[in-house]
Structures are given as structure tokens and as C-alpha cells.
C-alpha positions as CSV (number, residue, x, y, z in Angstrom):
1,M,8.1,-37.2,6.9
2,H,8.3,-33.8,5.4
3,Q,9.3,-33.8,1.7
4,Y,11.4,-30.7,1.6
5,L,14.6,-29.9,-0.4
6,P,17.8,-31.3,1.2
7,L,19.1,-29.0,3.9
8,L,22.6,-28.8,2.4
9,A,21.3,-27.7,-1.0
10,L,19.1,-25.1,0.6
11,L,21.9,-23.6,2.6
12,I,24.2,-23.5,-0.4
13,T,21.5,-21.8,-2.5
14,C,20.9,-19.2,0.3
15,S,24.6,-18.4,0.6
16,L,24.9,-17.9,-3.2
17,Q,21.8,-15.7,-3.3
18,A,23.0,-13.5,-0.4
19,Q,26.4,-13.0,-2.1
20,T,24.6,-12.2,-5.4
21,Q,22.3,-9.6,-3.9
22,K,25.2,-7.7,-2.5
23,T,26.4,-7.0,-6.1
24,D,23.6,-7.8,-8.5
25,Y,20.1,-9.2,-8.9
26,Q,18.3,-11.1,-11.7
27,P,14.5,-11.0,-11.5
28,L,12.7,-14.3,-11.3
29,A,10.9,-16.0,-14.2
30,T,7.2,-15.0,-14.8
31,K,6.4,-17.6,-17.4
32,P,4.8,-20.8,-16.0
33,P,6.7,-23.9,-17.0
34,A,3.6,-25.8,-18.1
35,K,1.2,-22.9,-19.1
36,V,-1.0,-25.0,-21.4
37,A,-1.7,-27.6,-18.8
38,L,-2.3,-24.9,-16.1
39,L,-4.7,-23.0,-18.3
40,A,-6.6,-26.2,-19.2
41,K,-7.1,-27.0,-15.5
42,L,-8.4,-23.5,-14.8
43,E,-10.8,-23.7,-17.7
44,K,-12.1,-27.1,-16.5
45,R,-12.8,-25.7,-13.1
46,Y,-14.5,-22.6,-14.5
47,E,-16.8,-24.8,-16.7
48,S,-17.5,-27.0,-13.7
49,D,-18.5,-24.0,-11.5
50,L,-20.7,-22.6,-14.3
51,A,-22.6,-25.9,-14.5
52,K,-23.4,-25.8,-10.8
53,L,-24.9,-22.3,-10.8
54,P,-28.6,-21.9,-9.8
55,K,-31.2,-20.8,-12.3
56,E,-32.0,-17.7,-10.3
57,N,-29.8,-14.7,-11.4
58,R,-27.8,-17.2,-13.5
59,S,-26.9,-14.6,-16.2
60,E,-25.4,-12.1,-13.7
61,L,-23.6,-14.9,-11.8
62,E,-22.1,-16.2,-15.1
63,G,-20.9,-12.8,-15.9
64,I,-19.0,-12.4,-12.6
65,Y,-17.6,-15.9,-12.8
66,E,-16.4,-15.1,-16.3
67,E,-14.7,-11.9,-15.0
68,R,-13.0,-13.9,-12.3
69,Y,-11.7,-16.5,-14.8
70,D,-10.6,-13.8,-17.2
71,Y,-8.8,-12.0,-14.4
72,L,-6.8,-15.1,-13.4
73,T,-5.8,-16.1,-16.9
74,E,-4.8,-12.5,-17.7
75,Q,-2.6,-12.4,-14.6
76,I,-0.9,-15.6,-15.9
77,E,-0.5,-14.3,-19.4
78,S,0.8,-10.9,-18.3
79,G,3.6,-12.3,-16.1
80,M,2.1,-11.3,-12.8
81,F,3.0,-14.5,-11.1
82,L,6.5,-15.8,-10.1
83,Y,7.8,-19.2,-11.0
84,G,10.9,-21.2,-10.1
85,P,11.9,-23.8,-7.6
86,E,14.0,-21.4,-5.6
87,F,10.9,-19.4,-4.6
88,N,7.7,-21.4,-5.3
89,D,8.8,-24.7,-3.8
90,Y,9.3,-23.1,-0.4
91,Y,5.8,-21.7,-0.1
92,Q,4.3,-24.9,-1.6
93,A,6.1,-26.8,1.1
94,V,4.3,-24.7,3.7
95,L,1.0,-25.4,2.0
96,D,1.8,-29.1,1.8
97,E,2.4,-29.3,5.6
98,I,-1.0,-27.8,6.2
99,F,-2.6,-30.4,3.9
100,R,-0.6,-33.2,5.6
101,A,-1.9,-32.1,9.0
102,N,-5.5,-31.5,7.8
103,P,-6.3,-34.5,5.5
104,T,-9.9,-33.4,5.1
105,L,-8.9,-30.2,3.2
106,P,-9.5,-30.5,-0.6
107,A,-5.8,-30.3,-1.5
108,K,-6.3,-31.4,-5.2
109,E,-8.6,-28.4,-5.8
110,V,-6.2,-25.7,-4.5
111,R,-3.5,-23.9,-6.5
112,L,-1.0,-21.5,-5.0
113,F,0.2,-18.5,-7.0
114,I,3.0,-16.2,-5.8
115,S,1.9,-12.8,-7.1
116,R,4.3,-9.9,-7.9
117,D,1.6,-7.5,-6.5
118,P,3.4,-5.1,-4.1
119,S,0.4,-4.7,-1.8
120,P,0.8,-6.5,1.5
121,N,-2.0,-9.0,1.0
122,A,-3.1,-12.5,0.2
123,L,-6.2,-13.5,-1.6
124,C,-8.6,-16.4,-2.1
125,L,-10.5,-16.2,-5.5
126,G,-13.1,-18.7,-4.4
127,E,-12.5,-21.3,-7.2
128,G,-9.4,-22.9,-5.6
129,S,-6.8,-20.3,-6.4
130,L,-4.8,-18.7,-3.6
131,M,-2.5,-15.7,-4.1
132,L,0.3,-14.7,-1.9
133,N,1.7,-11.3,-2.7
134,I,5.4,-10.5,-2.5
135,G,4.3,-7.3,-0.8
136,L,3.2,-9.4,2.1
137,I,6.0,-11.9,2.0
138,R,8.6,-9.1,2.5
139,R,6.8,-8.0,5.7
140,L,6.4,-11.3,7.6
141,E,8.9,-12.6,10.1
142,N,8.8,-16.4,10.0
143,E,7.4,-19.5,8.3
144,S,4.6,-20.0,10.9
145,Q,3.2,-16.6,9.9
146,I,3.2,-17.6,6.3
147,A,1.4,-20.8,7.4
148,F,-1.3,-18.8,9.2
149,V,-1.9,-16.6,6.1
150,L,-2.3,-19.7,3.9
151,C,-4.6,-21.3,6.5
152,H,-6.7,-18.1,6.6
153,E,-7.1,-18.1,2.8
154,L,-7.9,-21.9,2.8
155,A,-10.6,-21.2,5.4
156,H,-12.2,-18.6,3.1
157,Y,-12.2,-21.3,0.4
158,T,-13.6,-24.1,2.5
159,L,-16.3,-21.8,4.0
160,N,-17.2,-20.7,0.5
161,H,-17.0,-17.0,1.5
162,V,-16.1,-15.6,-1.9
163,N,-18.9,-17.4,-3.8
164,A,-21.4,-16.6,-1.1
165,A,-20.4,-12.9,-1.3
166,I,-20.9,-13.0,-5.1
167,N,-24.4,-14.4,-4.6
168,R,-25.2,-11.7,-2.0
169,H,-24.0,-9.0,-4.3
170,V,-26.1,-10.2,-7.2
171,E,-29.2,-10.7,-5.0
172,N,-28.7,-7.2,-3.6
173,L,-28.2,-5.7,-7.1
174,N,-31.5,-7.4,-8.3
175,S,-33.5,-6.5,-5.2
176,K,-36.5,-4.3,-5.4
177,N,-35.0,-1.5,-3.3
178,T,-31.8,-1.4,-5.4
179,Q,-33.7,-1.3,-8.7
180,Q,-35.9,1.5,-7.4
181,E,-32.8,3.5,-6.4
182,I,-31.2,2.9,-9.9
183,R,-34.4,4.1,-11.6
184,A,-34.6,7.2,-9.4
185,I,-31.0,8.1,-10.2
186,S,-31.6,7.6,-13.9
187,R,-34.5,10.1,-13.7
188,T,-32.4,12.7,-12.0
189,E,-31.6,15.6,-14.3
190,Y,-28.7,17.2,-12.3
191,G,-26.0,15.5,-10.2
192,R,-26.7,12.1,-11.7
193,T,-23.0,11.0,-11.7
194,E,-22.4,12.1,-8.1
195,K,-25.5,10.3,-6.9
196,A,-24.5,7.2,-8.8
197,M,-21.1,7.2,-7.2
198,Q,-22.5,7.7,-3.7
199,F,-24.8,4.7,-4.4
200,L,-22.0,2.6,-5.6
201,K,-19.8,3.5,-2.6
202,G,-22.7,2.5,-0.3
203,M,-22.8,-0.9,-2.0
204,V,-19.0,-1.4,-1.7
205,F,-18.9,-0.5,2.0
206,S,-21.9,-2.8,2.6
207,S,-20.0,-5.6,0.9
208,R,-16.9,-4.9,2.9
209,R,-18.9,-5.1,6.2
210,H,-19.9,-8.6,5.2
211,S,-16.3,-9.4,4.5
212,R,-15.2,-8.2,8.0
213,L,-17.6,-10.7,9.6
214,H,-16.0,-13.4,7.4
215,E,-12.5,-12.4,8.5
216,S,-13.1,-13.4,12.1
217,E,-14.7,-16.7,11.0
218,A,-11.8,-17.4,8.7
219,D,-9.3,-16.6,11.5
220,S,-11.0,-19.1,13.8
221,L,-10.9,-21.9,11.3
222,A,-7.4,-21.0,10.2
223,L,-6.2,-21.4,13.8
224,T,-7.8,-24.8,13.9
225,Y,-5.9,-25.8,10.8
226,L,-2.6,-24.3,12.1
227,R,-2.8,-26.1,15.5
228,N,-2.8,-29.4,13.6
229,T,0.5,-28.6,12.0
230,A,4.1,-28.5,13.4
231,Y,4.0,-24.7,13.2
232,D,3.7,-22.4,16.2
233,A,0.1,-21.3,16.2
234,R,0.9,-18.3,18.5
235,E,2.4,-16.7,15.5
236,A,-1.1,-16.1,14.2
237,L,-1.4,-13.3,16.8
238,R,1.9,-11.7,15.7
239,C,0.9,-12.0,12.1
240,L,-2.3,-10.0,12.7
241,A,-0.3,-7.4,14.6
242,L,2.0,-7.1,11.6
243,L,-0.9,-6.7,9.3
244,D,-2.1,-3.8,11.4
245,E,1.2,-2.0,10.8
246,V,1.6,-2.6,7.0
247,D,0.8,1.1,6.3
248,V,4.2,1.9,7.8
249,E,7.0,1.6,5.3
250,K,9.4,-1.3,5.9
251,Y,12.4,0.9,5.4
252,P,11.1,4.3,6.8
253,Q,14.2,6.5,6.3
254,T,14.2,9.4,3.9
255,P,16.6,8.9,1.0
256,D,19.4,11.5,0.9
257,L,18.8,12.6,-2.7
258,K,21.6,15.1,-2.7
259,Q,24.1,12.5,-1.5
260,V,22.9,10.0,-4.2
261,F,22.7,12.3,-7.2
262,D,25.3,15.1,-6.5
263,T,28.3,14.9,-8.8
264,P,31.1,17.5,-9.5
265,E,30.1,17.5,-13.2
266,Y,26.4,18.1,-12.5
267,P,25.9,19.5,-9.0
268,F,22.6,18.9,-7.2
269,K,20.2,21.8,-7.0
270,D,18.5,22.4,-3.7
271,I,15.5,23.9,-5.6
272,W,14.6,20.4,-6.7
273,L,13.5,19.6,-3.2
274,Q,11.3,22.6,-2.7
275,S,7.7,21.6,-2.1
276,E,6.1,24.4,-4.0
277,S,7.0,24.3,-7.7
278,T,5.7,24.1,-11.2
279,L,4.6,20.6,-12.1
280,F,5.5,19.5,-15.6
281,G,3.4,17.0,-17.4
282,G,0.8,16.6,-14.7
283,V,0.6,14.2,-11.8
284,K,-1.2,11.1,-10.8
285,K,-3.8,12.0,-8.2
286,K,-4.7,9.5,-5.5
287,E,-8.4,8.7,-5.3
288,E,-10.0,10.5,-2.4
289,V,-10.9,8.0,0.4
290,P,-13.6,9.2,2.8
291,D,-13.0,6.5,5.4
292,K,-9.4,5.2,5.2
293,D,-9.9,2.5,7.9
294,S,-13.0,1.1,6.2
295,L,-10.9,0.3,3.1
296,K,-8.0,-1.3,4.9
297,T,-7.1,-4.7,3.4
298,H,-7.1,-6.3,6.8
299,P,-9.4,-4.2,9.0
300,D,-10.0,-4.6,12.7
301,C,-6.8,-6.5,13.3
302,Q,-6.8,-5.8,17.0
303,N,-10.3,-7.0,17.4
304,R,-9.3,-10.2,15.5
305,I,-6.4,-10.7,17.9
306,N,-8.6,-10.3,20.9
307,L,-10.9,-13.0,19.5
308,L,-8.0,-15.5,19.0
309,E,-5.7,-14.9,22.0
310,N,-7.9,-16.8,24.5
311,Q,-8.2,-19.9,22.5
312,G,-5.1,-21.7,23.8
313,F,-1.9,-22.6,22.1
314,A,0.2,-25.8,22.4
315,E,3.8,-25.6,23.6
316,G,6.8,-27.0,21.7
317,K,5.8,-26.0,18.2
318,Q,8.2,-24.5,15.6
319,K,8.4,-21.1,14.0
320,F,10.3,-22.7,11.2
321,I,10.2,-26.2,9.6
322,Q,12.4,-25.3,6.7
323,P,15.8,-23.6,7.2
324,E,15.3,-20.1,8.7
325,S,18.1,-18.8,6.4
326,R,16.0,-19.9,3.4
327,F,13.1,-17.8,4.7
328,Q,15.3,-14.7,5.2
329,A,16.7,-15.1,1.7
330,L,13.3,-15.2,0.1
331,V,12.2,-12.1,2.1
332,E,15.1,-10.3,0.6
333,I,14.3,-11.6,-2.9
334,A,10.7,-10.2,-2.4
335,D,12.2,-6.8,-1.7
336,F,13.9,-6.9,-5.1
337,E,10.9,-8.4,-6.9
338,M,8.6,-5.7,-5.6
339,I,10.9,-3.1,-7.2
340,Q,10.8,-5.0,-10.5
341,S,7.1,-5.3,-10.3
342,L,6.6,-1.6,-9.7
343,F,8.8,-0.8,-12.7
344,D,7.1,-3.3,-15.0
345,G,3.8,-1.8,-13.9
346,G,4.9,1.7,-14.9
347,D,4.8,3.0,-11.4
348,Y,8.2,4.8,-11.8
349,G,7.8,7.2,-8.8
350,A,7.3,4.3,-6.4
351,C,9.9,2.2,-8.1
352,L,12.5,5.0,-7.8
353,Y,11.7,5.5,-4.1
354,Q,11.9,1.8,-3.2
355,A,15.1,1.3,-5.1
356,L,16.7,4.3,-3.2
357,L,15.6,2.7,0.1
358,L,17.1,-0.7,-0.8
359,L,20.2,0.9,-2.0
360,N,21.0,1.9,1.6
361,K,21.2,-1.8,2.4
362,Y,22.9,-2.9,-0.9
363,P,25.1,0.1,-1.9
364,D,27.1,-2.1,-4.3
365,N,24.2,-3.7,-6.1
366,A,24.4,-3.1,-9.9
367,Y,20.7,-3.9,-10.4
368,L,19.6,-1.1,-8.0
369,H,21.9,1.5,-9.6
370,A,20.7,0.4,-13.1
371,T,17.0,0.6,-11.9
372,L,17.5,4.2,-10.8
373,G,18.8,5.0,-14.3
374,H,15.9,3.2,-15.9
375,C,13.4,5.0,-13.8
376,L,14.8,8.4,-14.7
377,Y,14.8,7.4,-18.4
378,E,11.1,6.4,-18.2
379,I,10.2,9.5,-16.2
380,H,12.0,11.6,-18.9
381,Q,10.0,9.9,-21.7
382,A,6.7,10.3,-19.8
383,Q,7.3,13.9,-19.1
384,K,8.2,14.5,-22.7
385,E,5.0,12.8,-23.9
386,H,2.9,14.6,-21.2
387,T,1.9,11.3,-19.6
388,L,3.8,11.8,-16.3
389,G,0.4,11.6,-14.4
390,N,0.1,8.0,-15.4
391,H,3.4,7.0,-13.7
392,V,4.0,9.3,-10.7
393,E,1.7,10.1,-7.8
394,Q,1.0,13.5,-6.5
395,P,2.9,14.3,-3.2
396,A,-0.3,14.8,-1.3
397,G,-0.7,15.4,2.4
398,E,-1.5,11.8,3.2
399,T,1.6,10.5,1.4
400,P,4.3,9.4,3.8
401,A,6.9,12.1,4.3
402,P,9.9,10.2,2.9
403,Y,8.0,9.2,-0.2
404,R,6.7,12.7,-0.6
405,V,10.2,14.1,-0.8
406,V,11.0,11.8,-3.7
407,L,7.8,12.6,-5.5
408,T,8.4,16.3,-5.1
409,F,12.0,15.9,-6.4
410,V,10.7,14.0,-9.5
411,Q,8.1,16.6,-10.3
412,N,10.4,19.5,-9.9
413,L,12.8,18.3,-12.6
414,R,12.7,19.6,-16.1
415,T,13.1,17.2,-19.0
416,R,16.7,18.3,-19.7
417,E,17.6,18.0,-16.0
418,I,16.3,14.4,-15.8
419,A,18.5,13.5,-18.8
420,N,21.6,15.1,-17.3
421,L,21.0,13.7,-13.8
422,G,20.6,10.2,-15.1
423,W,23.6,10.3,-17.3
424,H,26.0,11.8,-14.7
425,Y,24.7,9.5,-11.9
426,L,25.3,6.4,-14.0
427,N,28.5,7.6,-15.6
428,R,30.0,8.0,-12.1
429,Q,29.3,4.3,-11.4
430,K,30.7,3.1,-14.8
431,E,34.0,1.8,-13.5
432,R,32.3,-0.4,-11.0
433,F,29.4,-1.8,-13.1
434,G,30.4,-1.2,-16.7
435,E,30.4,-4.9,-17.6
436,N,27.0,-5.6,-16.0
437,E,24.4,-6.1,-18.7
438,G,21.5,-4.3,-16.9
439,F,23.7,-1.4,-15.9
440,L,25.3,-1.0,-19.3
441,F,21.9,-1.0,-20.9
442,A,20.8,1.8,-18.5
443,L,24.0,3.8,-19.3
444,C,23.3,3.5,-23.1
445,R,19.8,4.8,-22.6
446,A,21.0,7.7,-20.4
447,A,23.6,8.7,-23.0
448,S,21.0,8.7,-25.8
449,L,18.9,11.3,-23.9
450,T,21.7,13.7,-23.5
451,G,22.6,13.9,-27.2
452,K,26.1,12.5,-26.7
453,E,26.3,10.8,-30.0
454,E,29.9,9.5,-29.8
455,E,29.4,8.4,-26.2
456,T,26.2,6.6,-27.1
457,K,27.8,4.9,-30.1
458,T,30.8,3.7,-28.0
459,L,28.5,2.4,-25.2
460,K,26.2,0.6,-27.7
461,K,29.3,-1.1,-29.3
462,R,30.5,-2.1,-25.9
463,Y,27.2,-3.6,-24.9
464,L,26.8,-5.6,-28.2
465,E,30.3,-6.9,-27.9
466,L,29.7,-8.2,-24.4
467,F,26.1,-9.2,-24.8
468,P,25.4,-9.9,-28.5
469,R,22.4,-11.9,-27.6
470,G,21.5,-9.9,-24.5
471,K,17.8,-9.5,-23.6
472,N,18.1,-5.7,-24.3
473,A,20.2,-6.0,-27.5
474,A,17.3,-5.2,-29.8
475,E,16.6,-1.9,-28.0
476,V,20.2,-1.0,-27.7
477,R,20.5,-1.1,-31.5
478,T,17.7,1.4,-31.9
479,L,19.1,4.0,-29.5
């Protein structure tokens, strides 16, 4: 019998969340409830893995294993993972069903982390940790597709793909041919950096070719695991088809920036949308990618589909075991969490764009309106400090057209224009959201940029009266 949360409780929770998201949103917790115990388990596994390493190339292997361990612990400490029964229990229940149906799987060795990473991906670290990104959660259609993704990452773990890849990398690095190439580069007087980069790229692409072979192997074993469950294994094919489309934005419309930001007190200027303009503060340039498809997170999806589709699928299986409404509610939460993740990561251009897109779906959501204000505030500060390039991408040719419009808009704004735009936009919404903590905080920040001392003083007083112990009270006092 499946040990899931009671159906009635789930339905009530989903209903409340749906109502809340129409008017507000509160980001989920990112602090693990039992961090000390969790870190102790990870350290124990790390030490166990080190003890099993072979003598050959041991020093290099230890270094990579240490980097992996440090990466995982840093992700935990920095708040990159989501915690809370309303979110984590759902995905853990999917994993538990896979373990129930496949008792030979090493369930006690596996830990599932829900990552705030906005990229549409899942990951097996090779030492028992699986990561499911919110960027992928928001793109999938049903619980069976989630199950296939988890089965796929479990297959990577049971087939030891990650550790085997680490061993190959170290062996290749220490090979006679590689060492000769490194020595040859070091003796080069001119173009040493360029030659070194070309050599490194060659090693990366070689490694990715190995991983492509592993993808099909993991797919096949994942399908075996999935067939044993109550889930519809045919959804594995649809899941791979969706992965082949993740480069296309989930909400592809172009935000109507003039409609959003135009106010009688501060009219929108069409010149802000012109593509050729002076760029203030610099821009963040995307890394040049010579072979886009070769770097896709999930390459060759159609080939992978072809390999799976003739393997046969049982009838009568279910796309959902837990309530479908619960799945849909969590997909919507992932949309909001991606926005918060982009903001916390300092990617203010992408955050502004995604918040504008979601605002079309939730026009009365105070969190989204506040986020637009916060993005403009941070962009203003970055431009003022000449660090805009760290937070906003360049609207290059390969950038999707709707996103390019927003990036162009941001880069065309002068510092004073950003301040005025943010203030007048938020002030127009004050009657609707003036008692919402996040929105009022954004309004205080916006007022402080415009030099409106009396207005800022009044708003600060209002915030501290309503939220004397608010999470932003300390910053409000300094404005």
C-alpha cells in the first residue's frame, strides 16, 4: 500500500496554494530541517568512497572526489535546495514507489535533493545524491514523467557511470599522449592560451561523447525500473520529447513593456526599445559555443526515443498515483521558485523577464509586482557601480527574441530612468498591495532611489508599523 499523504489533506493544500498564488507567493524554505545529521551522512559516504579508491592515480581521484563533496555541501549551505513537506514529500513519494517496485535498488544509499537551479535538468552526482531541478519540474506534464527522470538518474548511479567517467578522465589526463600535448603547449611562445583552450575543449567534448553513450544505457535500465512500478512507462517517450524542446521558452510571448510600465506621471519612452543604443555599465556576454547541439544537456533525444519505443509497454498503468491537482500545484510553485532563484543568484535580467511572463498569468500577484520593483532596484545599483555586466546578459543574436526585447530595454535605461520607472510603476500599485510586506519593502527601496525623502520616511514608518519584525525590517531602517 502506498504511503502517501491523505487525499483530502492534499486537495485542501492544493486549493489554498492556488488561491494564494493568484494574489501572493511566499518562497519555500532553503534550510534543511536536520542539517547537522545530513552533513554527517554526506561526510561518512565521502570518507567511505575515498577509502575504496585504487592506488593508481589516487591523488588526482581524491582531488575530484573532494571537489564533488565540497560542491554538494556548499549547495546545502548556500540555500540551493528546497525543503518542506508541501514540495519534497511529493517527489520523495515518487522515488519511494520506484524503490518499492524494484527492491534490489540500494534505497538506503540514495538521497533526493530538489534544486533551485532554473536549468531544465536532473543530475546524479555518483555518490548517492540525485538532484531534480525546478527548471525541469516546471516543464514536465505528469507524475510518470517525473518517475522516468528519477529512474534514469538511478540507472546512472547503479551503473556507476559518474565514477567511471571520473576514472576515465583521470586516466586520460595522465596518459602519455596528453602529457606530451601539455608539454608542447607549455613550450609554445605565442598563442599558448588559445591552444590550451582548444585542447581543453577537445577533452570536454570527448567526455561528453562518452556520456552520450551512457544516456542510452541509462534510458534502457530506467525503462526496466519504470515498468515495474504502477506508472505509465510510455510516458518515458513523451518525457524525452519534452527534453528535446526545453530550449523553447515555456511562456513564449513577448512582454508588452509599454503596457506594463507606462504611467501618466512617467510616460514610457519608445526609445527604450530601440535595439541600437549606448550600453551603460557594460553587459554580460554569453560564452561563444561552437557546437550548440554538442553541449545540450540532453542530446540526441530523438535517437533515444527510437531506441526505446520498440521495447513494449504494458496497458492499464497510471500517469498519476498521487492527485493530479497536487502535481499541477507544484509545477506552478516551480515557476515562482525559478524566479526567486534567478533573483537570489543575481541574474536580474532573466528574473525580470520571467516575472513579466508570469505576471500575464497572475496579474494580481503582489509577489510578482514586488519582484519587478526589486529587479529594477538591483539593476539600478549594478549600473551605478558599473557591475551591470555581472547581472544582465547581452541581447545577442542567439538570444530568444522576447528575452532580447527585455534585455535591450534594460540596457537602454539610464540610472535616473530606472529609479523613476521603478517608483512610478510600484506607486501605481500601492492601493492594491500597500499592506503586503514584500511589496511595501520594494516600494520603500524605490522611493529611496528617487530622493523622495518625505515619501521614503512615510513608507518606512508604515512598513515598520505593520511588520516590526519583518524579514526586511533591518534593511528598511537603513534606507
